[in-house]
Every structure is written in structure tokens, then in C-alpha cells.
TIMI-2910 file (N, C-alpha, C, CB; in pm, 1 decimal, decimal comma, always signed):
<rs>
+----------+----------+----------+----------+----------+----------+----------+----------+----------+----------+----------+----------+------+
!      n_x !      n_y !      n_z !     ca_x !     ca_y !     ca_z !      c_x !      c_y !      c_z !     cb_x !     cb_y !     cb_z ! resn !
+----------+----------+----------+----------+----------+----------+----------+----------+----------+----------+----------+----------+------+
!   +336,7 !  -2921,1 !  +1403,2 !   +451,2 !  -2913,2 !  +1491,5 !   +553,4 !  -2831,3 !  +1401,9 !   +507,2 !  -3065,4 !  +1540,1 !  Met !
!   +583,9 !  -2856,4 !  +1322,8 !   +686,2 !  -2767,4 !  +1204,4 !   +656,3 !  -2633,9 !  +1218,1 !   +661,3 !  -2801,6 !  +1034,5 !  Lys !
!   +547,6 !  -2622,0 !  +1176,6 !   +486,1 !  -2451,5 !  +1143,3 !   +526,7 !  -2404,6 !  +1288,6 !   +275,8 !  -2424,3 !  +1103,0 !  Ile !
!   +489,6 !  -2448,0 !  +1382,5 !   +484,1 !  -2400,2 !  +1531,7 !   +649,3 !  -2354,6 !  +1569,7 !   +420,8 !  -2542,6 !  +1643,4 !  Arg !
!   +711,2 !  -2443,8 !  +1515,8 !   +882,8 !  -2394,1 !  +1524,3 !   +905,9 !  -2297,2 !  +1417,5 !  +1003,6 !  -2526,2 !  +1496,8 !  Arg !
!   +858,0 !  -2270,1 !  +1310,5 !   +868,7 !  -2163,7 !  +1219,9 !   +801,1 !  -2038,1 !  +1293,2 !   +799,5 !  -2202,3 !  +1079,0 !  Leu !
!   +685,6 !  -2065,7 !  +1328,0 !   +605,5 !  -1950,8 !  +1399,4 !   +681,7 !  -1900,4 !  +1529,0 !   +453,0 !  -2004,9 !  +1444,4 !  Ser !
!   +746,1 !  -1997,9 !  +1616,2 !   +852,3 !  -1948,2 !  +1731,8 !   +941,9 !  -1872,4 !  +1704,1 !   +923,3 !  -2038,5 !  +1791,5 !  Ala !
!  +1022,0 !  -1910,6 !  +1588,0 !  +1124,5 !  -1821,8 !  +1522,3 !  +1072,6 !  -1708,7 !  +1478,5 !  +1190,1 !  -1878,6 !  +1414,3 !  Leu !
!   +983,2 !  -1691,0 !  +1442,1 !   +958,9 !  -1532,6 !  +1383,4 !   +942,4 !  -1466,6 !  +1492,3 !   +830,9 !  -1499,3 !  +1285,2 !  Ala !
!   +833,6 !  -1524,9 !  +1613,7 !   +824,8 !  -1486,1 !  +1752,4 !   +953,8 !  -1422,9 !  +1818,4 !   +786,1 !  -1605,7 !  +1827,9 !  Phe !
!  +1051,8 !  -1505,1 !  +1796,2 !  +1159,3 !  -1461,0 !  +1870,4 !  +1230,9 !  -1360,9 !  +1822,3 !  +1237,3 !  -1551,0 !  +1894,2 !  Leu !
!  +1234,5 !  -1356,5 !  +1674,7 !  +1265,1 !  -1272,4 !  +1584,2 !  +1228,5 !  -1125,1 !  +1631,5 !  +1201,4 !  -1315,2 !  +1462,9 !  Cys !
!  +1084,7 !  -1137,3 !  +1673,9 !   +965,9 !  -1018,6 !  +1697,7 !  +1006,5 !   -950,0 !  +1806,0 !   +810,9 !  -1068,9 !  +1728,2 !  Ala !
!  +1052,7 !  -1042,0 !  +1931,7 !  +1103,2 !   -986,0 !  +2051,7 !  +1212,2 !   -920,5 !  +2041,7 !  +1122,1 !  -1068,8 !  +2141,5 !  Ala !
!  +1289,8 !   -907,7 !  +1948,5 !  +1402,2 !   -803,5 !  +1915,8 !  +1329,7 !   -648,2 !  +1865,1 !  +1506,5 !   -875,2 !  +1779,1 !  Gly !
!  +1207,7 !   -659,7 !  +1815,0 !  +1156,2 !   -542,9 !  +1815,7 !  +1057,4 !   -490,3 !  +1920,8 !  +1109,0 !   -536,0 !  +1707,9 !  Phe !
!  +1064,2 !   -552,3 !  +2029,3 !   +948,7 !   -528,5 !  +2128,6 !  +1010,4 !   -383,8 !  +2221,1 !   +920,6 !   -691,1 !  +2241,0 !  Ala !
!  +1159,7 !   -340,8 !  +2184,2 !  +1165,5 !   -214,5 !  +2263,2 !  +1085,2 !   -102,8 !  +2197,1 !  +1312,3 !   -168,3 !  +2280,8 !  Ala !
!  +1100,1 !   -129,4 !  +2059,5 !  +1030,8 !    -37,0 !  +1982,3 !   +881,9 !    -40,5 !  +1965,6 !  +1082,5 !    -43,0 !  +1865,9 !  Gln !
!   +834,5 !   -137,3 !  +2043,2 !   +680,5 !   -161,3 !  +2050,5 !   +633,2 !   -226,2 !  +1912,0 !   +596,5 !    -13,6 !  +2077,7 !  Ala !
!   +526,8 !   -148,3 !  +1852,2 !   +487,4 !   -210,1 !  +1728,0 !   +609,8 !   -215,5 !  +1625,0 !   +365,6 !   -130,1 !  +1667,8 !  Ala !
!   +592,9 !   -271,8 !  +1488,3 !   +685,4 !   -265,6 !  +1372,2 !   +698,4 !   -138,3 !  +1333,9 !   +646,2 !   -342,7 !  +1258,9 !  Ser !
!   +629,6 !    -29,4 !  +1364,0 !   +656,1 !   +107,3 !  +1320,3 !   +702,4 !   +206,1 !  +1464,1 !   +506,3 !   +165,5 !  +1239,4 !  Phe !
!   +736,0 !   +302,3 !  +1430,6 !   +741,9 !   +390,8 !  +1530,3 !   +633,6 !   +466,6 !  +1590,2 !   +817,0 !   +465,0 !  +1496,1 !  Asp !
!   +605,0 !   +434,4 !  +1715,3 !   +471,0 !   +447,0 !  +1777,7 !   +467,3 !   +607,0 !  +1797,4 !   +453,6 !   +353,6 !  +1927,2 !  Cys !
!   +582,7 !   +676,5 !  +1824,1 !   +594,3 !   +801,7 !  +1830,7 !   +541,5 !   +891,0 !  +1716,0 !   +716,4 !   +818,8 !  +1851,8 !  Gln !
!   +564,7 !   +828,7 !  +1579,3 !   +534,1 !   +878,9 !  +1470,5 !   +361,3 !   +822,0 !  +1426,1 !   +659,2 !   +836,6 !  +1371,9 !  Lys !
!   +313,8 !   +785,1 !  +1481,8 !   +131,3 !   +712,4 !  +1455,5 !    +96,2 !   +828,0 !  +1425,3 !    +16,0 !   +635,4 !  +1594,7 !  Ala !
!     +9,5 !   +799,8 !  +1318,4 !    -93,6 !   +916,2 !  +1279,6 !   -234,3 !   +873,6 !  +1262,6 !    -55,0 !   +983,6 !  +1145,7 !  His !
!   -237,6 !   +738,8 !  +1227,2 !   -381,2 !   +712,3 !  +1197,5 !   -453,2 !   +654,6 !  +1338,4 !   -392,0 !   +598,2 !  +1067,2 !  Thr !
!   -574,3 !   +641,1 !  +1323,5 !   -655,3 !   +576,3 !  +1444,5 !   -602,7 !   +427,7 !  +1462,1 !   -827,7 !   +574,5 !  +1413,7 !  Pro !
!   -576,6 !   +368,7 !  +1344,5 !   -542,5 !   +225,7 !  +1340,6 !   -385,7 !   +230,8 !  +1397,5 !   -560,7 !   +156,6 !  +1176,1 !  Thr !
!   -304,9 !   +274,1 !  +1382,3 !   -174,9 !   +303,4 !  +1464,7 !   -159,5 !   +319,4 !  +1602,4 !   -125,2 !   +408,4 !  +1427,6 !  Glu !
!   -267,9 !   +430,5 !  +1617,6 !   -283,6 !   +462,4 !  +1789,4 !   -322,9 !   +353,1 !  +1863,3 !   -394,5 !   +572,3 !  +1829,8 !  His !
!   -423,3 !   +274,1 !  +1800,7 !   -453,0 !   +156,6 !  +1851,4 !   -390,5 !    +40,9 !  +1867,8 !   -526,6 !   +131,1 !  +1808,7 !  Ala !
!   -292,0 !     +6,1 !  +1746,4 !   -190,3 !    -98,5 !  +1782,3 !    -77,3 !    -61,6 !  +1904,2 !   -111,7 !   -129,3 !  +1646,1 !  Val !
!    -65,0 !    +66,8 !  +1895,9 !    +43,3 !   +116,5 !  +1977,5 !     -6,4 !   +100,0 !  +2141,8 !    +76,2 !   +280,8 !  +1930,9 !  Cys !
!   -146,1 !   +126,3 !  +2145,7 !   -204,9 !   +126,6 !  +2267,8 !   -269,6 !     +6,9 !  +2340,7 !   -288,7 !   +212,6 !  +2256,6 !  Ser !
!   -253,6 !    -84,1 !  +2268,4 !   -317,8 !   -219,5 !  +2306,5 !   -215,0 !   -341,7 !  +2278,4 !   -459,2 !   -242,7 !  +2216,4 !  His !
!   -154,2 !   -376,3 !  +2411,2 !    -22,5 !   -487,0 !  +2406,1 !    -67,4 !   -584,7 !  +2344,3 !    +39,6 !   -545,8 !  +2540,7 !  Arg !
!   -183,5 !   -692,0 !  +2331,1 !   -227,6 !   -748,9 !  +2218,2 !   -187,3 !   -731,8 !  +2089,6 !   -328,3 !   -730,9 !  +2214,6 !  Ala !
!   -258,8 !   -616,3 !  +2045,3 !   -258,7 !   -587,1 !  +1921,6 !    -89,7 !   -539,6 !  +1880,0 !   -377,3 !   -474,4 !  +1902,6 !  Leu !
!    -21,0 !   -480,4 !  +1967,0 !   +118,8 !   -482,3 !  +1931,7 !   +189,6 !   -550,3 !  +1906,9 !   +173,6 !   -452,2 !  +1979,7 !  Asn !
!   +191,2 !   -680,3 !  +1999,1 !   +238,7 !   -802,1 !  +1990,3 !   +221,4 !   -874,3 !  +1863,7 !   +188,9 !   -868,3 !  +2086,0 !  Asp !
!    +74,1 !   -889,6 !  +1810,6 !    +21,6 !   -907,8 !  +1693,6 !   +119,3 !   -856,2 !  +1561,9 !   -110,1 !   -839,1 !  +1703,7 !  Ala !
!   +106,1 !   -709,8 !  +1568,7 !   +193,1 !   -636,7 !  +1454,2 !   +295,2 !   -683,1 !  +1463,6 !   +214,2 !   -497,3 !  +1451,1 !  Asp !
!   +397,0 !   -685,3 !  +1561,4 !   +527,4 !   -736,4 !  +1570,2 !   +540,0 !   -870,9 !  +1526,3 !   +574,6 !   -726,6 !  +1697,5 !  Val !
!   +460,9 !   -945,8 !  +1540,2 !   +492,1 !  -1111,7 !  +1504,5 !   +468,8 !  -1100,1 !  +1366,3 !   +386,4 !  -1242,2 !  +1579,4 !  Lys !
!   +358,0 !  -1032,9 !  +1329,9 !   +303,3 !  -1050,0 !  +1200,7 !   +423,4 !   -974,5 !  +1089,1 !   +139,3 !   -974,5 !  +1199,7 !  Met !
!   +495,9 !   -878,6 !  +1123,2 !   +604,2 !   -789,6 !  +1059,9 !   +714,8 !   -890,8 !  +1060,0 !   +643,3 !   -643,5 !  +1145,2 !  Ala !
!   +755,6 !   -960,5 !  +1154,3 !   +869,1 !  -1055,8 !  +1135,5 !   +856,8 !  -1180,7 !  +1075,3 !   +920,4 !  -1083,5 !  +1246,8 !  Ala !
!   +729,2 !  -1215,3 !  +1064,0 !   +674,0 !  -1327,0 !   +966,1 !   +697,1 !  -1300,2 !   +855,1 !   +542,7 !  -1356,0 !   +964,2 !  Thr !
!   +628,6 !  -1200,2 !   +818,7 !   +624,9 !  -1138,5 !   +671,9 !   +760,0 !  -1116,0 !   +639,9 !   +542,1 !   -999,4 !   +654,9 !  Tyr !
!   +865,2 !  -1089,6 !   +714,9 !  +1005,2 !  -1036,1 !   +684,5 !  +1065,9 !  -1164,9 !   +618,0 !  +1095,4 !   -979,6 !   +827,3 !  Gly !
!  +1050,4 !  -1280,2 !   +705,4 !  +1113,5 !  -1397,6 !   +688,8 !  +1057,7 !  -1469,2 !   +560,7 !  +1098,9 !  -1478,0 !   +813,2 !  Ile !
!   +885,1 !  -1461,2 !   +566,0 !   +846,5 !  -1518,6 !   +465,6 !   +868,2 !  -1449,9 !   +309,1 !   +720,3 !  -1540,5 !   +501,4 !  Val !
!   +904,6 !  -1317,1 !   +323,7 !   +946,0 !  -1257,6 !   +197,1 !  +1071,4 !  -1248,6 !   +127,2 !   +919,3 !  -1153,2 !   +204,3 !  Lys !
!  +1163,6 !  -1318,1 !   +241,5 !  +1320,2 !  -1342,4 !   +226,1 !  +1318,2 !  -1493,7 !   +166,7 !  +1415,3 !  -1328,8 !   +387,9 !  Arg !
!  +1221,9 !  -1578,5 !   +192,6 !  +1244,4 !  -1731,6 !   +164,8 !  +1178,0 !  -1736,1 !    +52,0 !  +1193,1 !  -1841,7 !   +269,8 !  Leu !
!  +1076,9 !  -1684,1 !     -3,5 !  +1024,9 !  -1696,8 !   -102,7 !  +1052,5 !  -1683,0 !   -257,4 !   +961,1 !  -1648,6 !    -73,2 !  Met !
!  +1057,7 !  -1732,3 !   -359,7 !  +1086,6 !  -1705,1 !   -500,5 !  +1046,7 !  -1567,1 !   -527,3 !  +1015,5 !  -1801,4 !   -595,6 !  Pro !
!  +1086,7 !  -1492,5 !   -630,9 !  +1083,2 !  -1374,4 !   -665,3 !   +944,9 !  -1338,0 !   -699,3 !  +1172,2 !  -1354,1 !   -760,9 !  Met !
!   +869,4 !  -1447,3 !   -796,5 !   +720,2 !  -1437,4 !   -821,5 !   +631,1 !  -1428,9 !   -686,8 !   +674,7 !  -1566,5 !   -906,2 !  Gly !
!   +667,4 !  -1525,7 !   -625,6 !   +576,7 !  -1552,3 !   -522,0 !   +598,4 !  -1424,4 !   -402,8 !   +609,3 !  -1712,7 !   -463,4 !  Thr !
!   +721,4 !  -1358,4 !   -411,7 !   +759,0 !  -1259,0 !   -314,9 !   +658,1 !  -1117,6 !   -355,7 !   +938,4 !  -1230,9 !   -327,3 !  Arg !
!   +666,0 !  -1106,3 !   -513,1 !   +571,2 !  -1022,0 !   -542,1 !   +426,0 !  -1037,3 !   -507,2 !   +581,3 !  -1009,7 !   -657,1 !  Gly !
!   +369,9 !  -1149,4 !   -504,8 !   +231,4 !  -1155,5 !   -489,6 !   +202,4 !  -1117,7 !   -330,9 !   +177,5 !  -1304,9 !   -535,2 !  Glu !
!   +337,2 !  -1177,8 !   -255,2 !   +294,7 !  -1157,7 !    -77,1 !   +334,8 !   -992,9 !    -72,0 !   +419,4 !  -1278,2 !    +66,8 !  Ile !
!   +399,4 !   -926,7 !   -156,2 !   +401,3 !   -803,4 !    -93,7 !   +268,6 !   -717,1 !   -153,7 !   +548,7 !   -732,5 !   -122,2 !  Gln !
!   +182,8 !   -762,3 !   -263,7 !    +67,4 !   -717,6 !   -314,9 !    -25,2 !   -776,1 !   -205,3 !    +40,8 !   -761,9 !   -466,7 !  Asp !
!    -29,8 !   -871,3 !   -152,4 !   -115,1 !   -904,2 !    -39,6 !    -91,6 !   -811,5 !    +69,7 !    -94,4 !  -1042,8 !     +6,9 !  Gln !
!    +29,4 !   -798,5 !   +130,5 !    +47,5 !   -727,7 !   +224,8 !     +5,8 !   -591,5 !   +192,3 !   +168,6 !   -741,7 !   +264,4 !  Gln !
!     -4,9 !   -523,6 !    +88,3 !    -77,3 !   -399,4 !    +74,7 !   -185,1 !   -382,5 !    +80,2 !    -65,5 !   -349,0 !     -6,9 !  Val !
!   -282,1 !   -480,7 !    +43,5 !   -426,4 !   -493,1 !    +51,9 !   -467,0 !   -499,9 !   +190,3 !   -476,8 !   -610,8 !    -20,9 !  Lys !
!   -368,2 !   -595,1 !   +244,4 !   -398,9 !   -646,3 !   +394,3 !   -396,5 !   -512,4 !   +483,5 !   -274,1 !   -765,8 !   +454,4 !  Trp !
!   -316,2 !   -423,7 !   +450,4 !   -287,6 !   -289,3 !   +527,7 !   -399,1 !   -198,0 !   +497,0 !   -145,9 !   -217,3 !   +485,6 !  Leu !
!   -428,6 !   -217,6 !   +387,4 !   -583,5 !   -122,1 !   +332,9 !   -680,3 !   -207,4 !   +432,5 !   -647,5 !   -142,4 !   +117,3 !  Gln !
!   -728,0 !   -312,7 !   +434,6 !   -822,6 !   -345,1 !   +502,5 !   -812,2 !   -336,2 !   +682,5 !   -844,4 !   -471,7 !   +446,6 !  Leu !
!   -682,4 !   -371,7 !   +719,5 !   -618,7 !   -343,6 !   +856,1 !   -705,4 !   -184,9 !   +887,6 !   -414,5 !   -332,7 !   +843,5 !  Arg !
!   -643,6 !    -81,8 !   +795,0 !   -685,6 !    +61,8 !   +820,1 !   -863,6 !    +52,9 !   +816,1 !   -611,2 !   +175,2 !   +685,3 !  Asp !
!   -908,5 !     -9,5 !   +778,8 !  -1050,0 !    +29,4 !   +793,9 !  -1108,6 !    -16,5 !   +921,8 !  -1131,7 !    -24,0 !   +682,3 !  Gln !
!  -1042,1 !    -89,9 !   +993,1 !  -1104,0 !   -110,4 !  +1130,8 !  -1089,3 !    +30,7 !  +1215,4 !  -1023,9 !   -240,6 !  +1212,4 !  Cys !
!   -986,1 !   +113,2 !  +1181,5 !   -974,4 !   +235,7 !  +1232,1 !   -914,1 !   +168,7 !  +1385,7 !  -1129,7 !   +334,3 !  +1225,5 !  Arg !
!  -1001,0 !   +184,9 !  +1500,2 !   -940,8 !   +185,1 !  +1621,8 !  -1034,7 !    +76,7 !  +1678,5 !   -932,6 !   +330,3 !  +1698,2 !  Asp !
!  -1108,8 !     +0,3 !  +1634,7 !  -1169,6 !   -113,3 !  +1655,9 !  -1066,5 !   -261,8 !  +1704,4 !  -1246,0 !   -127,5 !  +1520,8 !  Asn !
!  -1069,8 !   -234,6 !  +1842,9 !   -949,3 !   -352,9 !  +1863,6 !  -1003,6 !   -491,7 !  +1839,0 !   -885,4 !   -355,9 !  +2023,5 !  Ala !
!  -1127,1 !   -518,1 !  +1848,4 !  -1167,2 !   -660,1 !  +1794,0 !  -1154,4 !   -680,3 !  +1637,5 !  -1319,9 !   -689,2 !  +1832,4 !  Ser !
!  -1204,6 !   -558,6 !  +1577,1 !  -1168,1 !   -569,6 !  +1416,2 !  -1020,1 !   -582,2 !  +1405,9 !  -1216,3 !   -432,4 !  +1323,5 !  Cys !
!   -946,3 !   -503,6 !  +1488,8 !   -799,4 !   -520,0 !  +1442,8 !   -716,9 !   -662,5 !  +1458,1 !   -720,8 !   -417,0 !  +1522,4 !  Leu !
!   -757,4 !   -720,8 !  +1582,6 !   -768,2 !   -847,5 !  +1633,7 !   -754,8 !   -954,0 !  +1550,0 !   -875,0 !   -860,6 !  +1691,3 !  Ser !
!   -901,1 !   -961,6 !  +1494,9 !   -926,5 !  -1060,3 !  +1372,4 !   -857,8 !  -1027,6 !  +1241,7 !  -1076,6 !  -1065,5 !  +1338,8 !  Asp !
!   -817,0 !   -912,3 !  +1210,5 !   -761,5 !   -886,6 !  +1066,2 !   -596,6 !   -952,8 !  +1087,7 !   -766,7 !   -690,6 !  +1018,6 !  Val !
!   -531,2 !   -920,6 !  +1225,5 !   -395,9 !   -941,0 !  +1219,3 !   -426,0 !  -1103,4 !  +1248,6 !   -293,4 !   -842,8 !  +1331,6 !  Tyr !
!   -533,3 !  -1166,8 !  +1294,3 !   -507,5 !  -1322,1 !  +1286,6 !   -503,0 !  -1361,7 !  +1181,1 !   -589,0 !  -1404,7 !  +1341,2 !  Arg !
!   -603,3 !  -1335,9 !  +1088,6 !   -622,6 !  -1366,9 !   +985,5 !   -500,1 !  -1337,6 !   +868,9 !   -738,6 !  -1313,5 !   +971,0 !  Met !
!   -438,4 !  -1263,8 !   +876,4 !   -309,0 !  -1226,0 !   +802,3 !   -192,8 !  -1330,9 !   +857,5 !   -265,2 !  -1056,1 !   +835,1 !  Arg !
!   -172,4 !  -1379,1 !   +972,0 !    -76,7 !  -1432,4 !  +1053,2 !   -116,4 !  -1574,3 !   +975,6 !    -92,1 !  -1410,5 !  +1232,7 !  Gln !
!   -240,3 !  -1619,6 !   +990,3 !   -263,2 !  -1746,3 !   +936,1 !   -220,2 !  -1754,1 !   +800,4 !   -397,3 !  -1782,4 !   +945,9 !  Gln !
!   -228,9 !  -1662,9 !   +712,8 !   -182,6 !  -1682,2 !   +567,5 !    -25,9 !  -1686,5 !   +595,5 !   -234,4 !  -1550,5 !   +453,4 !  Lys !
!    +18,8 !  -1591,8 !   +645,2 !   +183,6 !  -1615,0 !   +655,3 !   +217,2 !  -1728,8 !   +697,9 !   +258,1 !  -1527,6 !   +742,7 !  Leu !
!   +160,8 !  -1794,7 !   +787,5 !   +182,1 !  -1930,5 !   +849,1 !   +195,0 !  -2026,1 !   +736,8 !    +64,1 !  -1974,6 !   +946,6 !  Asp !
!   +100,5 !  -2034,2 !   +663,7 !    +73,7 !  -2104,7 !   +557,2 !   +174,6 !  -2096,2 !   +455,2 !    -43,3 !  -2070,9 !   +511,7 !  Leu !
!   +253,6 !  -1976,2 !   +400,5 !   +385,8 !  -1965,3 !   +344,8 !   +516,2 !  -2032,7 !   +432,5 !   +406,7 !  -1812,8 !   +326,0 !  Tyr !
!   +481,4 !  -2015,7 !   +543,1 !   +600,1 !  -2070,6 !   +628,7 !   +592,5 !  -2222,4 !   +605,0 !   +588,4 !  -2032,4 !   +797,5 !  Leu !
!   +477,9 !  -2280,0 !   +622,0 !   +452,0 !  -2427,9 !   +601,2 !   +513,7 !  -2463,9 !   +476,0 !   +300,5 !  -2466,1 !   +598,5 !  Glu !
!   +448,7 !  -2391,5 !   +365,9 !   +513,2 !  -2428,4 !   +251,3 !   +681,4 !  -2419,1 !   +221,2 !   +446,2 !  -2353,3 !   +163,0 !  Arg !
!   +729,3 !  -2336,1 !   +301,6 !   +882,3 !  -2317,9 !   +279,0 !   +941,3 !  -2456,3 !   +343,6 !   +948,7 !  -2167,3 !   +361,0 !  Val !
!   +878,5 !  -2493,3 !   +451,7 !   +925,0 !  -2597,8 !   +520,0 !   +908,0 !  -2739,0 !   +436,3 !   +853,5 !  -2596,6 !   +652,8 !  Tyr !
!   +812,7 !  -2735,9 !   +403,8 !   +776,2 !  -2860,0 !   +304,0 !   +863,0 !  -2892,9 !   +192,7 !   +647,2 !  -2838,6 !   +237,7 !  Arg !
!   +895,2 !  -2781,5 !   +128,9 !  +1001,2 !  -2770,0 !     +9,2 !  +1111,4 !  -2798,6 !    +36,4 !  +1020,0 !  -2654,4 !    -48,7 !  Gln !
!  +1185,5 !  -2735,6 !   +162,1 !  +1304,7 !  -2770,6 !   +163,5 !  +1396,1 !  -2844,9 !   +262,4 !  +1342,5 !  -2682,5 !   +143,8 !  Gly !
!  +1490,1 !  -2887,7 !   +254,2 !  +1582,6 !  -2959,2 !   +359,6 !  +1616,1 !  -2906,1 !   +447,6 !  +1686,3 !  -3001,6 !   +329,3 !  Pro !
!  +1573,3 !  -2888,4 !   +583,4 !  +1649,8 !  -2794,8 !   +657,7 !  +1704,0 !  -2870,5 !   +786,2 !  +1561,1 !  -2667,0 !   +693,8 !  Phe !
+----------+----------+----------+----------+----------+----------+----------+----------+----------+----------+----------+----------+------+
</rs>
């Protein structure tokens, strides 16, 4: 239940990015993956939510964990880019990353009095 609240917060923060579309500028999309994210609404939404959650998690975690999360994000981007323009693959990869980030949010929630 509490993770849903944190996820909802991340999604609301992501809504602010909606006018821009994906978490990156689609006008400057170069790779097949970026074009796929920009052209599929569900992938676009997943990208925005993931980016917002990642930003929140990165700010809330201690320095050592923050570096680990950043390293994971770089590896995840490499994995994501292997999907190229395969929407099903991209959807699975975004779902996997969101689940991992949600676990970090749950960890933050369990640790602090909010």
C-alpha cells in the first residue's frame, strides 16, 4: 500500500514531464530505441515514470547506494538499447527497472518516519 503511494508520487512528478513526452527530447532521438519510446504512448509513459522514480530514489538514497543505483541505471540503459525498436522487449525492460526502483522506494519508506 505504501509503495503505491510512493509510486503514485513518482507518477505525479512524471506528469510534469508529459508535455516533453519521454524523459528525453524526442526531437533529438537518434537510436531505434529512442524513436520507439517516442512513438509508443505506453513506452513513453513508462519512460517518464521510470525517470521520475529514478530521480526521486537517487536523491533519497545515501551516497554509497546512490552510486550503485547510478551504475545499475547505466547497465539498464545498455540493456534497454539492445531491444532496439521491439516494443514488447522495451515494455518488459521498463517494467523490470520500475520494479527494482519501487523496491528502493519501499526501502526508503521502511527506514524513515514520514
